[in-house]
C-alpha positions in Angstrom: 127.1 124.3 108.8 123.9 126.3 109.4 120.9 124.2 110.1 118.5 126.8 108.8 120.5 127.2 105.7 120.5 123.5 105.1 116.7 123.4 105.7 116.3 126.2 103.1 118.3 124.3 100.6 116.1 121.2 101.2 112.9 123.4 100.8 114.3 124.7 97.5 115.0 121.2 96.2 111.5 120.0 97.3 109.8 122.9 95.5 111.7 122.1 92.3 110.8 118.4 92.6 107.2 119.4 93.2 107.1 121.6 90.2 108.7 119.1 87.9 106.5 116.4 89.4 103.4 118.5 88.6 104.6 118.9 85.0 105.0 115.1 84.8 101.5 114.6 86.3 99.9 117.0 83.7 101.6 115.2 80.8 100.9 111.8 82.2 97.2 112.6 82.6 97.1 113.9 79.0 98.7 110.8 77.7 96.4 108.5 79.7 93.3 110.3 78.5 94.5 110.5 74.9 95.5 106.9 74.6 92.7 105.7 76.9 95.1 103.5 78.8 92.8 103.0 81.7 90.0 101.9 79.4 92.2 99.6 77.5 93.5 98.0 80.6 89.9 97.3 81.7 89.0 96.1 78.3 91.7 93.4 78.5 90.0 92.0 81.6 86.5 92.2 80.1 87.8 90.1 77.2 89.1 87.6 79.7 85.7 87.5 81.3 83.4 87.2 78.3 85.7 86.5 75.3 86.8 88.7 72.4 83.7 88.1 70.4 81.2 89.1 73.2 83.0 92.1 74.7 81.3 94.5 72.3 77.9 93.1 73.2 78.8 93.4 76.9 79.9 97.1 76.8 76.8 98.0 74.6 74.4 97.0 77.3 72.5 100.1 78.7 74.0 99.9 82.2 77.5 99.7 80.7 77.0 102.4 78.0 76.1 104.8 80.8 79.5 104.4 82.4 81.5 105.7 79.3 83.2 109.0 80.2 82.6 112.0 77.9 85.8 113.7 76.7 87.1 115.8 73.9 87.2 113.9 70.6 90.7 114.9 69.8 93.4 117.4 70.9 91.9 120.1 68.7 88.3 119.5 69.7 88.8 121.8 72.7 88.3 124.7 70.3 84.9 123.5 69.1 83.9 121.7 72.3 83.4 118.5 70.3 83.1 115.5 72.7 82.4 111.8 72.4 82.1 108.8 74.7 85.3 107.0 75.4 86.2 103.5 76.6 84.8 102.5 80.0 87.4 103.2 82.7 85.7 101.9 85.8 82.8 99.5 86.4 81.1 98.8 89.8 81.3 95.1 90.4 77.5 94.8 91.0 76.9 96.4 87.6 79.3 94.1 85.9 77.7 91.0 87.5 74.3 92.2 86.3 75.6 92.8 82.8 77.3 89.4 82.7 74.1 87.6 83.8 72.1 89.6 81.2 74.6 88.5 78.5 74.5 84.9 79.6 70.7 84.9 79.8 70.6 84.2 83.6 69.0 87.4 84.8 65.4 86.2 84.5 66.1 82.8 85.8 65.3 82.0 89.4 65.8 78.2 89.5 67.4 76.0 86.8 68.3 72.4 86.6 71.8 71.3 85.7 71.1 70.6 82.1 69.5 74.0 81.4 72.3 75.8 83.2 74.9 73.9 81.2 73.2 74.7 77.9 73.2 78.4 78.7 76.8 78.5 79.7 77.9 76.5 76.7 76.6 79.2 74.4 79.2 81.6 75.8 82.4 82.0 73.8 85.6 80.5 75.3 86.7 82.8 78.1 88.0 82.7 81.7 84.4 83.6 82.8 83.0 80.6 81.1 85.7 78.3 82.5 84.9 79.6 86.0 81.2 78.9 85.6 81.9 75.4 84.3 84.1 74.7 87.3 81.4 75.9 89.7 78.8 73.8 88.0 81.0 70.7 88.2 81.5 71.4 91.9 77.7 71.2 92.2 76.9 74.9 92.4 73.7 75.3 90.4 71.7 77.8 92.5 71.5 81.1 90.7 72.0 83.1 93.9 75.1 81.1 94.8 76.5 81.6 91.3 75.9 85.3 91.6 77.8 85.4 94.9 80.7 83.5 93.4 80.7 85.7 90.3 80.8 88.9 92.5 83.8 87.6 94.3 85.5 86.6 91.0 84.8 90.0 89.3 86.1 91.8 92.4 89.4 90.2 91.9 89.4 90.8 88.2 88.6 94.5 88.6 91.4 94.8 91.2 93.8 93.2 88.7 92.7 95.6 86.0 93.3 98.6 88.3 96.8 97.2 89.2 97.6 96.8 85.5 96.6 100.4 84.8 98.7 101.7 87.8 101.7 99.7 86.6 101.4 101.2 83.1 100.9 104.7 84.5 103.9 104.3 86.7 106.0 103.4 83.7 104.8 106.6 82.0 105.7 108.6 85.1 109.3 107.1 85.3 109.9 107.6 81.6 108.6 111.2 81.6 110.6 112.0 84.8 113.8 110.9 83.1 112.8 112.8 79.9 111.9 116.0 81.6 115.0 115.9 83.9 117.2 115.5 80.8 115.2 118.2 78.9 115.6 120.8 81.7 119.0 119.6 82.7 118.0 119.8 86.3 121.0 118.5 88.3 120.2 118.0 92.0 123.8 118.3 93.1 124.4 121.5 91.1 121.1 123.0 92.2 121.9 122.2 95.8 125.2 124.0 95.5 123.5 127.0 93.8 120.9 127.2 96.6 123.6 126.9 99.2 125.6 129.8 97.8 122.7 132.1 96.9 120.6 133.6 99.7 118.4 135.3 97.1 117.5 132.0 95.5 116.8 130.4 98.9 114.5 133.3 99.6 112.7 132.7 96.3 112.4 129.0 97.2 110.9 129.9 100.6 108.4 132.2 99.0 107.5 129.6 96.3 107.0 127.0 99.1 104.6 129.2 101.0 102.7 130.0 97.8 102.4 126.3 96.9 101.1 125.3 100.4 98.9 128.3 100.8 97.3 128.6 97.3 98.2 126.0 94.8 97.5 122.8 96.6 98.7 119.4 95.3 97.9 120.3 91.7 99.0 123.3 89.7 98.2 124.8 86.3 100.8 124.1 83.6 101.5 127.8 82.9 102.1 128.4 86.7 104.5 125.5 86.7 106.6 127.0 83.9 106.5 130.4 85.5 107.6 129.1 88.9 110.4 127.1 87.3 111.5 130.3 85.6 111.9 131.9 89.0 114.7 129.5 89.5 116.2 130.2 86.1 115.5 126.6 85.3 114.5 126.7 81.6 114.8 124.3 78.7 118.4 124.3 77.5 121.6 122.9 78.9 123.5 126.1 78.0 122.1 127.7 81.2 123.8 125.1 83.4 127.2 125.4 85.0 130.3 125.8 82.8 132.1 122.8 81.6 135.5 122.0 83.2 138.1 124.3 81.7 140.8 121.6 81.6 142.1 118.7 79.6 142.6 116.6 82.8 140.8 113.2 82.3 140.2 112.9 86.1 138.4 116.3 86.3 136.2 115.4 83.3 135.5 111.9 84.8 134.4 113.5 88.1 132.3 116.1 86.3 130.5 113.4 84.3 130.0 111.2 87.3 128.5 114.0 89.4 126.3 115.1 86.5 124.9 111.5 86.0 124.4 111.2 89.8 122.8 114.6 90.0 120.4 114.0 87.1 119.6 110.5 88.4 118.7 111.9 91.8 116.4 114.4 90.2 114.7 111.8 88.0 114.1 109.5 91.0 112.8 112.3 93.1 110.5 113.7 90.4 109.1 110.2 89.7 107.7 110.1 93.3 105.0 112.4 92.1 103.9 116.0 92.9 101.5 114.8 95.7 104.4 113.2 97.6 106.5 116.4 97.5 103.5 118.6 98.2 102.8 116.6 101.4 106.4 116.8 102.4 106.6 120.5 101.6 103.5 121.1 103.8 105.2 119.3 106.7 108.5 121.1 106.3 107.1 124.6 105.8 104.4 124.3 108.5 106.8 125.4 111.3 107.5 128.7 109.5 103.8 129.6 109.8 103.5 128.6 113.5 104.8 130.5 116.5 108.3 131.9 116.7 109.1 129.5 119.6 108.7 126.6 117.2 111.2 128.3 114.8 113.9 128.6 117.5 113.6 125.0 118.7 115.7 123.5 115.9 115.1 120.9 113.2 114.1 118.0 115.5 111.3 119.9 117.2 110.2 121.4 113.9 109.9 117.9 112.5 107.8 116.7 115.3 105.5 119.8 115.2 104.9 119.3 111.5 104.3 115.6 111.8 101.7 116.2 114.5 100.0 118.9 112.4 100.1 117.0 109.1 
């Protein structure tokens, strides 16, 4: 087995994973922006903090309104440049604390006795934020500065939970899309590896694509470029462009074909779900020896790996 040939096959697979991963990233970003998934995840935690009835009052405060991102109103608004404010996606904790204290009527207060503080908190609707304040007051925390410190720590945790919720949902989108795009393109890792192994021309295309990705495209690519680059591999939508079906009635041959197909597609889906950035970074490490001195090339896989690791 030729080590350089095996490395070329690996580069070819990585390029395909990167391109399909980029396609998944583009679609995922479009879905997240269209459905406002990040804003909705954050809104869930704002409701926990102030309650369903007060969340609208909270997000309408001036310091909160200023955080709303401006995006196209709809998919077709790109033609008329029609934009509108969307749901808030990220809030600095200090801003959220100020907004909550404004909403609770605590901002202008320097010192309050226990009764006054309890009356203000009691006016808040039932929420986790109200329960937290009641617990602190029952523990004897009545100083406004101390309450602000505790609220800051509490909101830090809530914002981290909101971010984790969004990441989990986005990850689900990525996995589902990875499976869908793999099935749509019919990209079978096992079959593609065989094709790359047997075709010096395709391996040369893969090497050129790898250099182009690292040199010019970066970790993100334009959607049209992705489709064009996939076309260079003759990977287009349609299963009819894949290998021929077994020309036999033997059940064992068909069972083996189906098994290898499922495994090959599964490997592709798992690889693509790692994301384009992961494959770009790996591609950068793998291809870096080819741009270094010729002595690095002749030193074999082990030394190439160490060289790329130190340079990456």
